[in-house]
C-alpha positions in Angstrom: -2.7 27.1 26.5 -1.7 23.6 27.4 1.9 22.6 27.2 2.8 20.1 24.6 5.2 17.3 25.2 8.2 17.4 22.9 8.8 13.7 22.9 5.4 12.5 21.7 6.6 12.1 18.1 9.3 9.7 19.1 6.9 7.5 21.0 4.4 7.2 18.1 7.3 6.6 15.6 8.6 3.8 17.9 5.2 2.1 17.8 5.3 2.1 14.0 8.8 0.7 13.9 7.8 -2.0 16.2 4.7 -2.8 14.1 6.7 -3.0 10.8 9.5 -5.0 12.4 7.0 -7.7 13.4 6.1 -8.6 9.8 5.4 -12.3 9.3 8.0 -14.0 7.2 5.5 -16.7 6.3 3.2 -14.3 4.4 3.3 -14.4 0.6 5.6 -12.0 -1.0 4.3 -10.2 -4.1 6.8 -8.5 -6.5 5.8 -4.8 -6.9 6.2 -5.1 -10.7 3.6 -7.9 -10.7 1.1 -5.5 -9.1 1.9 -2.8 -11.7 1.5 -5.3 -14.5 -1.8 -6.5 -13.3 -3.1 -3.0 -13.0 -1.9 -2.1 -16.6 -3.4 -5.3 -18.1 -6.7 -4.8 -16.3 -6.8 -1.2 -17.6 -6.2 -2.3 -21.2 -8.8 -5.1 -20.9 -11.4 -2.6 -19.6 -10.7 -0.1 -22.3 -10.9 -2.7 -25.0 -14.2 -3.9 -23.6 -15.5 -0.3 -23.6 -14.5 0.1 -27.3 -16.0 -3.3 -28.3 -19.2 -2.8 -26.4 -20.1 0.9 -26.3 -23.1 1.9 -24.2 
């Protein structure tokens, strides 16, 4: 069997940390509650449309 390197996990994790540290501050920030609210409202609208216009 081939020997596995014990430090390969740290190198891959370091790449992820570097990726997430380089987030752009100019990008639009969306509140997580807004995403949840949009999902709930969309679900309610779809269910109401299914009730009003059955197939």
